[in-house]
NUFI-59769 format. One record per residue (C-alpha): x, y, z. Coordinates in steps of 0.001 Angstrom, whole numbers, plus 500000, padded with zeros to 6 digits. Layout:
BEGIN
XYZ
...
END
This chain:
BEGIN
410224100701064997
406627101865065209
405809104787062852
402899107222062888
401084105052060388
400802102440063151
398377104837064888
396271105735061922
392556104573061898
391847101513059763
390541103601056983
394029104805056175
395489108361056021
394577110893058738
391650113304057847
391191116743059258
388679115391061800
390827112633063175
391223113064066961
395085112908067140
395304115816064481
392393117614066541
394250117135069817
397493118362068437
395982121478066757
393944122287070047
397073121841072233
399194124034070028
396509126739070015
396212126534073820
399963126857074302
400056129740071929
397345131565073802
398917130933077135
402323132379075770
400710135317074095
399178136283077582
402646136037078992
403956138299076332
401924141093077771
402150140080081397
405404138532082248
407905140844084053
410581142456081690
413729140901082706
417099142855082864
418347141396079660
415358142845077696
415771146275079318
419560146063078433
418893144997074838
416190147724074264
418678150181075525
421137149006072726
418525149733070210
417920153329071575
421865153838071645
422141152883068052
419391155329067228
421299157991068979
424345157199067016
426279155567069821
428501152605069050
426818149264069738
428773146083068804
427438144543065671
428106141018066875
425558139288068994
423078142181068681
420447141052065923
417809142819067956
419375146136067103
419204145399063396
415798143842063498
413996146341065846
415631149764065453
412386150984064154
410293150150067326
410552153703068931
408963155205065754
405816152960066243
405528152857070213
406492155553072410
406563153847075797
409727151636076475
407852148853078227
405381148724075295
408302148527072925
409539145483074560
406210143927074346
405916144587070686
409321143154070124
408148140104072092
405214139777069897
407407139914066743
409613137216068247
406771134825068858
406883133648065118
410530132808065570
409479130249068078
406659128954065837
409174128519062885
411413126806065077
408652124202066213
407742123869062678
411386123183061767
411671120623064451
408380118898063029
409610118944059354
413034117362060426
411829114939062933
409025113424060879
411847112401058380
412984110144061210
410173109136063294
407012110015061369
404547112866061299
402702112162064482
405839111546066741
407506114596065200
404503116883065877
404303115668069442
408087116404070023
407600119832068644
404637120674070759
406517119256073706
409452121497073002
407130124532072566
405658123937076068
408901122575077568
409562124613081031
411905127360080320
411209127300076619
407457128256077179
408619130935079532
411544132383077609
411101131818073904
409665135160073310
412174137281075346
413877140084073706
417193138293073390
419349136627070504
418549133066071678
415417132377069760
416644134178066666
419842131937066498
417680128809067385
415451129439064509
418246129751062031
420121126811063277
417087124654063419
416206125644059865
419736124697058924
419281121240060325
415831120903058835
417231121860055359
420081119289055600
417469116609056468
414536117432054092
416189118985050953
415705116808047930
419216117712046885
421764117544049513
423803120369048242
420654122414048283
420258121821052158
423981122458052511
423615125833050733
420729126795053147
422777125821056134
425812127757054918
423654130919054826
421876130469058087
424581129125060325
427005132279059811
423763134603060453
423199132601063645
426756132971064812
426474136713064272
423402136733066359
425266134913069074
428635133295069149
427319130570071322
425912129150068086
429129127010067888
427331124838070625
425270123484067793
428410122027066264
427704118315067410
424118118350065999
425072120046062687
427952117565062277
425930114562062992
423193115524060536
425913116500057960
427616113212058192
424197111403058020
423039113245055010
426277112833053107
426988109339054450
430516110511055298
430914107354057752
431314105264054486
432867108187052198
435885109351053989
437068111179050977
434337113839051730
436083114695055109
439097115858053067
436820117824050656
435009119552053617
438157120218055558
439610121846052468
436531123860051923
436416125110055469
440065126108055308
439404128048052108
436363129758053646
438341130913056644
440973132308054280
438420134162052242
436747135491055266
440120136985056654
440797138448053167
437335140008052373
435858141010055879
437258144321057296
440037144144059726
438105145736062657
435262143151062176
437860140300062420
439244141973065561
435641142037067060
434967138462066375
438432137258067703
437840139575070912
434351138151071567
435464134631070877
438532134911073168
436568136407076031
433767134261075728
435865131049075686
437941132263078637
434706133182080695
432099130714079602
434019127480080184
436056128453083455
433483127745086069
433944124019086670
431483121288086270
427748122073086176
428261125650087066
424357126141086709
423310122417086823
420425123304089092
418549124955086261
418860121766084169
417188119576086926
414395122347087083
414073122210083305
413831118428083160
411232118405086076
409077121165084541
408784119249081198
408214115638082142
406848114575078706
409726116163076931
412198114485079447
410691111194079067
410843111364075196
414612112186075212
415199109009077490
413029106730075405
414574107744072186
417831106402073132
416082103072074373
414274102778071214
417419103327068889
419295100649070915
416834098148069617
417986095840066754
414873096816064801
415815100531064983
416038102022061573
418258104942062305
421662104963063763
422249105601067566
425027107828066876
422675110340064989
420546110776068108
423602111204070229
424786113958067834
421431115777067868
421116115663071687
424736116348072316
424315120303072570
422632119670075766
425760118262077289
427380121715077079
425407122426080486
428164120268082053
430872123025081546
428940126069080087
428767129058082633
425836130733081158
423367127884081099
420595129979082712
416839129420082086
416958131305078786
419664129046077530
417261126166077097
415143127931074510
418383128129072414
419941124663072937
416907122233073061
415452122305069414
417939119736068063
417372117624071239
413618117835070277
414263116430066900
415965113361068717
413115113207071204
410721112328068391
412020108861068415
410740108673072036
407455110046071367
406487106713069413
406548104536072563
404771107362074723
401988107440072135
401678103589072357
401424103558075952
399513106783076889
397962107973073579
398327111149071839
395820112967074077
397408111669077259
400792113045076458
399518116381075241
397529116874078385
400726116551080439
402359119183078054
399477121526078138
398837120982081901
402761121664082651
402569125033080712
399381126031082512
400957125451085799
403975127539084774
401787130332083595
399734130452086769
402834130580088886
404367133401086968
404484136719088992
402387139312087068
402790142064089576
406292143100088542
405264144644085155
402879147012087046
405820148166089299
407985148622086341
405374150980084800
405101152876087892
408651153685088142
408958154488084520
406228156897084915
407808158341087959
411142158813086223
409414160721083331
407759163002085968
411144163753087520
412922164115084164
410436165072081440
413352165045078995
416001162091078830
419114162615080962
422178160612081152
422202158120083997
423991155166085659
422466151916086526
422836148248086345
421139146990083167
419561149969081331
416273149952083146
415186153245081470
416109152180077895
415373155388076191
417689157469078469
421393157463077528
423560155567079837
426830156687081267
428157153141081618
426726151119078721
427029147607080040
425816145230082778
427134145438086273
426989141551085988
429690139030087274
431519139003084108
431528142604083529
432476143328087203
435210140709086950
436911142494083914
436261146030085491
437981145104088743
440802143433086906
441314146625084891
441199148722088014
439719151760086239
437399154021088196
434893154340085273
431860155324087139
433619158176088940
435034159311085420
431655158841083704
429535161005086190
430232164393084875
431353164492081232
428801164880080006
426665165044083331
424910161997084503
422267163291086951
420481160180087732
421501156982089519
419224153969089849
420349151956092919
419202148520091730
421520145396091487
424115144374094098
426940146459092966
425042149722093041
422889148854096048
425689148222098446
428253150985098038
429746150315101369
430808146757100561
434294145300101571
437043146366099230
437697142664098251
434047141842097415
434193140615093823
430642141649093096
431097145175094379
432480148361092607
435989149639093169
436325151549096394
437102154840094700
433902154367092393
431487153502095449
432775156525097214
432202158829094378
428618157551094087
427941157807097765
429247161313097920
427698162784094670
424127161498094651
421296161728097185
418011159807097433
415116161478095541
412320158813095228
412845155355096399
415682153659094355
415933156787092079
418948159085093250
419909162384091678
423176164163091706
423470166261094886
425269166527098319
424172166815101893
425981168980104292
425929169079108110
425620172687109828
428774174599109875
430003178142110569
433147177471108739
434038177674105043
435482174625103177
436194173468099659
433882171042098016
434418169138094783
431588169227092111
431782166266089779
428380166460088135
427794170170086637
424438171706086212
421675173568087982
421309172865091745
418473173640094072
419315174678097590
417297172730100322
416811172748103992
418894175705105234
420515178729103773
423933178121102361
426875180265101160
428481179220097783
431577181005096440
430679183980098579
426939184244097613
424101183478100042
421345181186098887
417920180590100611
416058177130100242
414521176893097067
416951179047094995
418805177660092133
422558178098091532
424506176838088408
427675174844089422
430399173921087062
432661170890087373
435456171754089812
435981173088093291
433530175457095151
433827177340098440
431122176456100741
429910177767104028
428771178939106303
425835176345106381
422566177076108369
421315175249111291
419795172063110318
422215171395107546
421739171918103787
421413169978100547
422308170736097044
419968168766094662
420556168628090836
417901170448088743
415496173298089215
413336172098092031
412782168614090571
409253167043091065
408789164096093481
406134161630092328
403200161395094603
402963157619094241
404990155680096718
407969154012095118
407225150278094733
408734147785097177
411054145075096029
412914144351092893
412090146151089663
412855143312087282
413734139651087019
417045138268086313
415588135591083942
END
């Protein structure tokens, strides 16, 4: 198989001025600059808002699950440095960019052991600019953190002079990656393949018994030493994840795989050519090693959450295998030719990115701050205002809604008033369509939907506040108040508990039943707060965040 030395000039070793090195360095810098621009301009997606809300919740002393929340540990200090929540996400993105760079370097270090330095560098750059990786590797998520730890583990196993030193590094980093996200188990084929290759277990079967015994001993020690609640948390997450993540049939999100392959043609070609190269008799590495490294990508066949951000996490070991396929590409198209394809693809993706969303997000955040100068408890889909406490601290996503509907608890109704949750952000299917059919699996339970409809009124665009609208009536009636607090009378005079209030007057209402009426001509409203401000700027049209 051709090695990078086949592409060096006749004089021998590459110098700093040789064109392949210059092209690689220039391409890397261009990709980094393009990505840094996206760090500041790309819309903050719903996961990023949610993860930042977990950071703020932890700072307030609220319980946040320790498993799968590395961002809480790493970035808990962010609000002490930056006040604005959107800028906090941007700063976190900036701090996550080095995680992607370290992952790329780890790909290069490991791959050059198999395919040579030049091919390895091309594979690493192709990964860095590969479609969804380029667009999502800096997102405020656990994916790039775990990917870095797992790729460093593979790298250590490959390049460590002493095999046991590489194993020690992997033994440290793999559990940390698992704590960052339990889907780190999806790397098992790649880690196993490199482990077998490094320790030559295919010829030393005795090692299998040793490793099996060591693994069993480790499990026993973990059970003995780790606190019981932590074990329960891990067991619960693993059980729930396994039940949910692999129960959607074949290729539940296969369309994203096709888009990923199409957006990164150079990387895709490297993967295909790697297997062609290793099938040749002259191949100096076993085909099974490449299969093991690329095998994690096959989880897309059955893994439910194979959304765009998933490829940032799952593709690094595939990139190491792709280095074998970089060699024939270099021979046919040159280093520069391949790099042009990678950089051009990333440039097109950057140009296609919608940059208007982040401006809308800032407008709405500013408007919320005008309505509520101090944080209030609220209900929404994903933690859109991360620095405000949430009444329901999880996603209204498919998985969460499925569990919520199965339990049958009217948690939204119960969470409104104890303590009060005066703000509702109507964004996301479940909270936008509060009159959906009862059997709609993506809707709230009818009792929760009814409670939200009857206890919040529109204030500014998608921002609703606690309140009620009443038709004109000369009769008294009983009305249930779920969300206590000060309320402003609007539209027409109204009598509450025997006292008449003109529009603009403020009345304190406790949770419970009030006597209402008569209600003046034209109807009346009770709006939570003392004459809450309404922002002058129109509420932006369309969605306020991207899903991925």
